[in-house]
N, C-alpha and C positions, 0 to 999 in steps of 0.2 A: 419716548421722544415727544416733546410737546408740538402739536400741530399748529400751523399758522391759521388763525381765524380770518375768514373773509370779513371785510369791512361791512358794517351795518348802516342802516338809514340814520341811526342816531349818531354814528361816527361822522357821517357827512354833515349832519345838522351842527355838531360841535365845531367842525372845521370851518363851516360857512357862517357860524354865529347866528343861526336861525333855529326855529323849532322844527321837529321832525315832520310836523304837519305841512310846513312850507316846502320841505324837501319833497314830500309826497305830491304836493300840488305841481311842483316843477316837473317831476318825473311823468306825471299823468297829463301834462300839457295844459293845465289850468291857466287861463289868461289873466286871472286876478292875482298876478304876482308882478311886482315892480321889476322892470328890466334889469336894474343894477343887482337886485337880489337874485334874479334868475341866473345871471352870469356868474355870480359868486357861488351859487349852488352847483352850477355846471362845472365850474373850475374845480371845486372840491370833489365832485364825482370823478372827474378825470384824474386828479392827483392821487386819490385813494384807490382808484381801480374798482369802484363800487359798481356792482351789476344789479340793477333792479330785479326783484323777484317776479318772474314772468307769471307764475301761477297766481301770485297775490294780485297782480294787476288784472288778470282775467276774472278773478273772484270779485274784484271791485267794480266789474262791469266796464272796464276800460279796454278799448281795442289795443292789442299788442302791436306796436309799430315795428316793422321788420323790413329788411331789404336783402336782395341777393347780389353778390359781386361775382361777375363772370370774368375769369382771367385764364391765361394759359400757364406756362411754367412758373410756379411759385418759387422755384429755386433760383430764378434770376433776381438779381439785387433790386432792379427798378420795380418789378412787380411786387416783390415782398415788401419793400419799403412803402410803396403806395398803399398796399393792403393795411399796413400798420396805421397809416394816416387816416384811412377810411374808418377802420375799426375804432380808433381812438375818438374821432369826432362823432361817430354814430353812437358809441356808448355814452358819451357825455350828453347827447341829446335824447337818450332813452330808447334808441333803436337796437334791436337784435340783428346780427349780421350772419347770413349764410354765405358760404363760399362754394362756388361750383367751378372746378378746374376743367378747362377745355383741352382736348388733345390736339396739339399743333399739327399732327400728321394725319388726322382723320377728318373725313368730310362731315360737316354738320348740317342737319336739315332743320326746318322749322318745327317739326313735331318733336324731335329730340330736345330742341331748345326749350320748348314749352314745358316739357317734362322736368327740366332742370329748375324751374321756378317753384318755390315752395308753395305759393298760393297764386291762383290766376290773378293777373293784374298787379301783382306785387311790384314795387319799385325796384329798379335795377341800376347798378353802376357797372359799366364795362371797362376793364383795363384793356384798351385796344392798341397796345404798342406793336402788335404783330398781326399777320394776316388772319390768324384764327380769331382774335378779338374783333377785328374789323368785320369779319363774316358774321359773327354773333350779333354785332350791332345792327347789321343790315337785316337780319332775320327776325329781330324782335317785333312783335305786333305793334301796330301804331298806337294802341290804347295803353301801352305799358309806359309808366313814367320812367324816364331813363336819362342819365348823364354818362359821359364817357371821358376817360383819360386817353388821349390820342397822341400820336406822333404829330409834331407841328405840321399843319397843312401847307402844301406848296404855295398856295395863294391865300386870298382872303377866305376865311372859313365862314359860310353863312349860317352855320348851326350854332345857336347860342348855348346849346347843352354840352358843347365840347370844351374841354380845358386841356392845356398843353404847356410844356416848357420850351423855351426857344433854344433847342439844342443845335439848330442850324447856325445861329449867331455864335453860340459857344464853340462850335467846331471851327468856324472862321477865325475866332480869336486864338484857339489852340494852334491852328496852322500858322497864323501870323507869328506866334511865339517862336515856332521852329524856324521859320524863314528869317526872323529877326536875329536868330543865333548864328546865321550865316550858312544855313543849309541850302544847297542849290535847288532842291525841290523836296517835296514831302510825299512819301508813299502812303497808301491808305488800306488798312484791313477793315473792310466795311461790314456793317450789319445788314441782314436782309431788310428790305423795305416792307412796311405794313400794307402798302398799296402798290398800284402799277407804276407809281412814280419812283424816282431814285430816292433812297433814304435821305432824310433831311440832314443827318450828320455828314453824309457823303457830299450833299449839296453845299454845305457850309465849307467843307474842305476845298471843293472846287471853286467856290466864291473867292477864297483867299488866294488861290493860285492864279486865277484870272486877274484879280486885282493887282497882283505883283508882276503880271506878264510872264508867268512861268508855265511852261508846258506841263500838263498834268499826266502822270503815269496812269495807266489803267488801274482802277480800283480792283482789289481782290476780295472776293466774297469770303469772309472769315467765319460765317455762321454766328453762333451765340456763345459757345462754351470754350473753356481753356483748351480742350483737345482739338476742336475745330480750328481755333485760332493758331494753335501750334502747327497743325498740318498745313494751313494756309501760309503761315510765316515761313516754313521750310521752303515752300515753293517760291515765295517772294524773294528770299535771300539767294536761292539758286539762280533765278532769272535776273536778279538785279544785285550782283555782288558789290556794286558801287553805291548802293543805297546808304544814306547817312541818317535818314529820319523817317519815322513811321508814326502816323496817327491811327490809333486803334478804335474801333467802334464802341467798345466797352472795356472795362478793366479785366474781364475774363479773357478777352482776346489778347490784351496786352500781356497777361500772364503767360499765355502760350507763346507770344512773340519773344519774351525774355528767355524762355527755355530754348527756343529755336536758335536765338542769337548766341546763347552760351555754347550750344552744341556746334555751331558754325565757327566758333572762335572769334565772334564779334563782340568786343567789349562795350558795355553800356555804362556811361554815355560817351566814352572816348571815341569809339568808332561808329556807334549807332545810337541815336536818340529815340526814345520810345515814349509816347504820350497816350494815356488811356482816357476813359470816359466813365463817369458815375461816381468816382471817389468811394469805392467800397471800403468797409472797415479795414480790410487786410492791406489795402494799397500803400498805406504809410509804413508798413512793416516788411515790405519786400526788400530784397537786396539786389540792386539799389531801390530805394523808396521811389514809388511811381509818381511822376508828374501826371496829373489827371484833371478832369473837369468835374467839379462838385455840382450835382443837381439835387434840388429839393423835392425828391419823390414823396416824402411824407407830407410835405406841405401841399403837393399836388393832390394827394389823396384826400386831405382835409378840405381842399377847395372843391373837389368833385362832389364830396358828400354835402358840403354847404350849398352848392348849386342845386342838388337834388332836393334837399330839405326845403329850399325856398320855392321850388316847383310845387311841392306838396303843401307848403304853408308860406304864403308870401310875407308873413310877419316874422318868420324865423330869422335869427341873427345872421349877419354875413360872416364870412371867414376872412382872416387876414390874407393878403396876397402872398404868393410863394416867394421865397428868396430867389434872387437872380442867379443864373449859372455863374460859377466862379472858377477860374483857372487856378489850380493849386500846384505851384512849381516846387518840385522836390529834386531828387537826384538823378532821375533817368533821362533828363534832357540837358544838353550842354552844347557848347559851340561846335559848329560843323567842321568835320574833317580833321579833328585833332590827332587822330591815330591813323589816318589814311595815308598810304604811300610809304 
């Protein structure tokens, strides 16, 4: 069987319409390359998946640029998609990426964190969507160049090294969608917060209920996974048999909610509307297809890397802004109370 060959520097040169020497200058950060040419080469590198030869760069006397990404559970969609965005942007810019996975359930100290960095003082991107990531961000030494992907801050965030998606506003819009369908209220299977504050998706849900003058049921901690969502959803349906609409903190919780509703004999969406968050690839293929909020995690990862790159090199090109959160209406949400009574 013929093996697939890795793209070479000459393949990149052909794709970009330049010499291989120009590609080499771009990879090695030579400033004597026109900006339009640099962008063309970087685009070709990204499209071909070319990985500059690390040993060759070291032999050429060039410092190998690298960074470490600190993140917790990479099985979660948001973390994994953000990692893809970081790695794609970093590779295009000629950076090697190391990934260090944090244990969400274990205490982390400064000494262990330093040991996770490949080189002292190496730049870091922290995916701080949960408490483990926030703790790592707090423990990093002050001399480490760092940017962080964070949950939207509850107020004005004074740290220009942080980037986030406005999932609070997105949750408000998703809740308005359900209220607009005639549901008397909306219940919430909530994610844990990354800080001492209420999770921002939960705050957005509350914002919409307050705006509509609707009493808010107590949010239920759903954890992160389909199983934790399923267990929480069973409790919600037992305590609130008249519930007609539920906003879930992510699509995994919504998957657990759909299973619990089926077991309880609650038809979705005729008797119960369910809305998720994140728009995971499987959400469009569930039965019923899941109404959810699409978030640009890959774009957020690219933005986080671009911010770090500019911290290291103010002349580095900027990144395009992330796409705005978007409500994707499918089959799991419908008019309130159609099958009740």
